[in-house]
N, C-alpha and C positions, 0 to 999 in steps of 0.2 A: 418288824420291817419287812421280813420275807413274805409274810402273809399279805401285807399292804401292797407290796410289789406284784404279787401274783394276782390279787384282786383288781388292781388298776391296769396292769400291763398284759397279763396272759389270759385272764378270763374273757376279755373282749375278743381275743383271737379265736376262741372256741365257745361262742355263745350257745348255751343250752337251748335257747329259743329257736335255734335253727332246726331243731327236731320237729317243731310245729309247722315248718315250711313244707308245702307239698313237694318242693324241689329236692328235699332231702331224700324222699322215697324214689323219685324219678331219675335224679342225676347221679346218684352214687351207687356203686356196686356193693356186694355183700361185705367184702373186706373193708372197703372205705367207710361203710356205715358203722361197723364194729369199731374201727379205729377212731372214728370221730366220737362215738358214744363213750369210748374209754377215755379219750382226752378231755371231753367236755365234763363228764362226771368227776374226773380227777381234779381238775382245776376249780370246779364249782364248790368242792368241799372246803376250799380256802375260806369262804365266807362263814361257814359254820365254825371252822377252827378259830377264826378271828373273834367271833362273838363269844365263844367259850373261853378263850384265853383272856380276853378283856374282863369277862365276868370273874374269872379266877383271880386276876390281878386285884380287882375291887374287893373281893371277899378276903383275900390274903392281907390286903392293906388294912382291912377292918379287924383282922385277927381271927376271922371265922375259919380260916383254912388250916390252922395249926393242928397237927395230927401226931404229936409226940416227938420222939427222937429215934434216929437210926442207931444201929449198933455201935457206930463210931462216935456217937454223941452229937451229931449234927441234927438240926431241926428238920422236921418233915412238914411241908406245907401243901398237902394234897388231899385234905379232908373233903373238900367240895369240888375237886377237879372233875371235869366232865369228859375230858378226852385226853388220850395219850397218842399224839400225832404219829410219832415214829413207829410205835407198836402197831397202829392201824395200817399205815402205809406199807409197812414191811412184814405184815402178818403172813404166816405160812399156812394158816387154816382159817376157816370160817369162824370157828370158836374164838380164836385169838383176835380176829377183827371185831367181833361183837363185844368182847370184853374190854376193848380199847375205845369204843365209840359210845358216847352218851352214857357214861358209866353210872351216874347216879340213877338215871331212869332204868337202866338195866338191872341195877340192884333192887330197885323198887318192884320191877316186873317179876323178878325171881321170887321175891318174898310174897307178893300179892297174888300172882297168877300161877307161876310154874310149880311152886311147892304146895299150893293149896288146891289146884285143880284135881278133881277126882279121877279124871281120865283125859287122854289126849293133851298132856301138859304143854307140848310144844305148840300145837295149833291154838290152844286157848291163850297162850302167852302172846303169840303174834296177833291174834284177833284183838286182844285188849290193847296192844300197842298201836294197832291201826286206829281203833276207836279213840284212844287217848290223843292221837295226833289230829284227828278231825274227820270230816266227812267227804273230803275229796276222794274220788275213786282211785286216783293214782296211789294214794296211801295203801289202799286195800290190795291193789295189784302187787305193790312192792312187798308188803308183809305176807301176802299169800305165797308169793314166790319164795320169800325168805324161809317160810316153814318147810317148803319142799327142799330147799338147799340144805337146811339143817338136817333133815332126815337123810339126804344123800351123803352129806359130809360124815355123818355118823357111820353110815354103811361103809364108806371108803376107809374110814379110820379102823373099823373093826375087821374088814375083809382084806384090804390091800396093804395097809401100813405095816403089819407084821412081816410081810414079805420083803420089806426094805430095811429091816433092822439088823441085817447080818454083817454089815460093815459100814465104816464111816462114809465111804463113797456112795453106797446105796442110800444111806440116810440123807446125804447131801442132794442126791438126785431126787429123792422123794420130796424134800423140802423145796427144791427148785420148781418141780412140777406143780406142787400144791400152791406155791407162791404165785406162779403165772395163772393157774386156774382161778385162784381167789380174786386176782385183779380183773380177769375177764368176766367172771360170774358177778362180781360186785357191780360192775358197770351195767351189765345186762339187767340185773334185778332192780337197781336203784333209780334208773332214769325216769320211770313213771312217778316216783316220789317227788321228783323235781318239777316235771312238767305238769303233773297233777291230773292230766286228762286221760280218760279211759279209752276212747275210740282211737285217738292218735297213737297211744301206746300199743294198742292191739294191732293197728296197721303196721307199726314198726316191727313188732314181733312177727307178724305174718310175712313181712318182707325179708326177715331173717330166718324164715321157715321154722320158727319156734325151736331152733336147734338145741339150745341149752335146756329148754323144757324137756325135750325128748331125751337128752342125755341124762338129765336128773331122774326122770321117771324110770328109765332103764336101769339106772344105778340102784334106785330104791328097790325095784321089784325083781330084777334079774341078777344083779351082781352077787347077792347072797346065795343064789342058786349055783352060779358058776364058781364062785370062790367062797365057800361056806366060812363064816367067821369062827374063830376059836371060841370055845365055851368060856365064859367069864367065870372067874372065881367068885364065890359068894361074898357079898359085901357086908361088913359089920354095920351095926346100927349107927355108929358114929360117922361113917362116911357114905351111907347109902343114899343121901340126898345131895351129894356133892356134884353129881353130873348135871350140867345145865345145858344151855343151848350151844351145841358143838358146831 
C-alpha cells in the first residue's frame, strides 16, 4: 500500500521527465537542481520496488521462494527476493546499497564477471551490467559512473574509515557522513539510467560542474597519497574472493 501511494501521489509531484525540460537547466540553481534530482530519483525507485515485491509475492505463493529455516525455526521466504528496501534506503555505504538492490542479478554478475575477469574486475562487471540492461546510453553513463564510485568508496574505506573507529561517537559520525554521501552520490549517478539520454545527462552534469565526478577522481588518485591506507593482512584462500563491489 505504501508503494502504491508513493507511485500514485508522490511520483507525480517530482516527475523525472522534468529533467528533460530545458527549463530545468535555466530556471533552477545548483542546489535546486541537486535537491530535485535527489527527490525525483528517490520516489522513482518506488516503481522498481513495487514490481520486485509483487514478483516476490507471486514466487512465494508458488513455493519458489522457500529458503529453509531461521535459527528460531521460522520459515525463510527470501530465495528469489530481488530487493531489500530498508537496507537500500538506509545503507551507509555504496557496497551496502549494491548488496540490497537487484540482488539476484548482483549475485549473477559476481559469479559470471567479477570472479572470472582476469583483470579490472570492477570495470568488467559494470560493463557487463550495462550491456545486460540494453543499449541506451544512459545505462552506460550510470554504470561507468558506478565503477568510479566503487573505486572511490574502496579508497575511502581503506584510508578514512580506520580514523573513525576509535569511539562510538566517531563511528556514528562516520556512518552519518557516509549515509548522506551515499544518498547524494546515488541520485547523481543514477538519473541517466532513468532518463536514458546521453546529451541531456551530460548537459545536466555540466550545469552541476561535474562536481561529484571531480570529488570521486580526487578521492581515487589523491586520497591514498594524502592518507595512505594501512597495509592489509594477507588473506587466506578461503576468503580471498570475498571482496566484491564496495
